[in-house]
N, C-alpha and C positions, 0 to 999 in steps of 0.2 A: 481703734483710733488713739493716737498718742495725745494725751491731754496736757502734758507738761510742755512748757514753751520757754524760750529764752526771754528774760525779763529785762526791761530797760534799766540802764545804770543811772540815768539822770533822775534826780529827785527834787521836786519843788520845795521852796522854803516854807516852813511851818509857822503859822501865826501864833504868837505867844498868847496864852489864855490868862495868865496872871504874871506879875513880875517874878522872874526866876523859875517859872513853871512852863513847860512846853509839852503839849499833848500831840499825839499822832494826827495825821489828817483823816484817817479812816479807822474806825473801830469795827471789827467783825465779831458779832455776837453769835457763838456757835453752841450747838447742843442738839439732842435728839428732839423729835417732834413732841410737843407738850411741855418742854422745859421752860417755856416762857420767853423765847427769843424775841418775838414781836412785841410782847408787853414790855419787857425790860428794855429792848432796843428803843422803843418809842419814848419811854419815860427818860431814858438816858439822853436821847437826842433833845428832848424838851429841856432838860436840866442844862445841857451844854449849849442850847440854841443852835444845834446843828441840823442838817437834813437827815431824814430817815428813809431807808429803802429796805424792802423785804425781799430776800432772795427768792421766795416763791414766785414773785412777779416775773422772774427771768426764765421760768420754765416754759418750754414750748407746749402747745396745746396737747400734743400726744402724751407728754409726761403726765400732765394733770389728769387726762382721761385714764391713764393706767393706774394712777394713785386712787382715783375715785372708784375704780373697779377692784381695788385691793391687791393690785399687782405691784410687786417691788420693782423699783427701777434698777436697771443694770448700769455698769460704768459707761457703756456705749450711749445709753439714754442720757446720762448726766454730762457727757462731754460737751455738747453745745451749750448747756446750761452754765457750766463752770466757765467756759470761754466768754460767754455773755457777761457774767459777773465780773470776770477779770478785766474785760474791756471797759465796763462801767467804772470800776475802781480806778483804772488808769486815766480815764477821762476826768474823773473827779480830782485826781492828784495833779494832773496837768493844769486844771482850772484853779487849783488851790482851794477846792471846796471841802469843807469838813462834813463827813458823813458817818452815820452809824448804820451798819448793814447787818440785818439778821439773816443768818445762813446756817444750815445744818452742818456743812463742812465736816462730815463724820470721819473721813479718812485723811491720813497725812498727805497722800498724793493729791487729794482735792485741795487741801490748804496750800500745797506747793503751787498750784495754778493760781489761786486767788490772792495769796499773800506772798509766797516765795521769798525773794530777797528784797522786798519793798520795806525799807526801814521805817517808813512813815505810815505803815498799816499795822495795827495791833490786834491780837486775838483775845477775845473774852470768852471763857468757857463756863457755861452754866451746867453745873454738875449735880446730878440727882439719881436716885435709884429707880428701878423699873416699877416698883409697886406705887410709889408716890406719883410718878409721872403718868402711869396707867390710869390712876383715879382721875387725874386732871383731864386727860384726853376724853374719858368717858362722858364728861359733861360739856365738851366743846362741840356742840352739834353742827356748828357752821364750818368746822375745819375739814379739809378733804382727806386728811390722813386718818384712816380708821385704826382703832385700837389693835386690830389684828396684825398690823404691820409694825407695831412697837417692838416686838421681840426681834424682828429682823434689823431694826435700827440699832438696838443694843449689840447685836451680833456684829454689825458693820462698824460700830464705833471704835475708833482708835483714839484714845485720850491723848491730848497734846503733851509732848514731852518738854522738859525744861529748856531744851535747845530752841523750842518755838516761842519761848518767853511769853507764855500765856498769863492772863489774869484769871484765876480760878475762883469761882464763888459758888456756894451751895444754893440750890433752888428752894430750900426749905423756908427761909424767911419771907416776909411780905415783899412785894415788888419794890416798894420805896426803900426798904432796908437793903435789898440786893443792890439797887442803884447806888445807894450811899457807900456800900462796901467797894463797888467798882471804882467810883470816883476817888475814894480815899486811897486805894491802891495805885491808881494812875497818877494821882497828884503826888504821892510820896515818892514814887519811882521817878517821875519826871523832874521833880525838884532836885534830884541828885545829879541831873545832867546839866551841862552848861546851856543856858537858854539861847534859842535861835532868834534872830531878828524877825520882827513882824513883816508881813508882806507890804 
């Protein structure tokens, strides 16, 4: 199944957050399981007073069953999941809704589907090593991603390149410090651009 699609050229206007500062409509927080996507994404959304969505919620039931069983998903498994996320992002953009979305988005071609040429969607990459993240997964009893699949996640991970314009932060600090770093980078970069009128 071809999961790459032609993306719409029209982009809704972005509401200004502060004078002379413009943020994207959607922030996609990516990283391997255990990197803190949901925790950081939730706190980031609270700080910005935006909506929060977890990419895990878009998985069909058969994908969740496979992950519960410790079976790695294939690209064929992920195709409907990515399309569902992309559709949600486009609906949010059309509505002018600000959203923080937590999503593994491990491979570049996955990010092409959910971000692609959408200039009002920005990538946040939570970067960490396998030992630290493995220890964190070991204590997350409620999560359906078993530690045994972590190695396969790192093998699949394609870190975003500069051309993807990511905000890259380490997962080592405490969540509130990570959120502060993300906001500082976004604000500094956004302030360099000419502000766009509020909706």
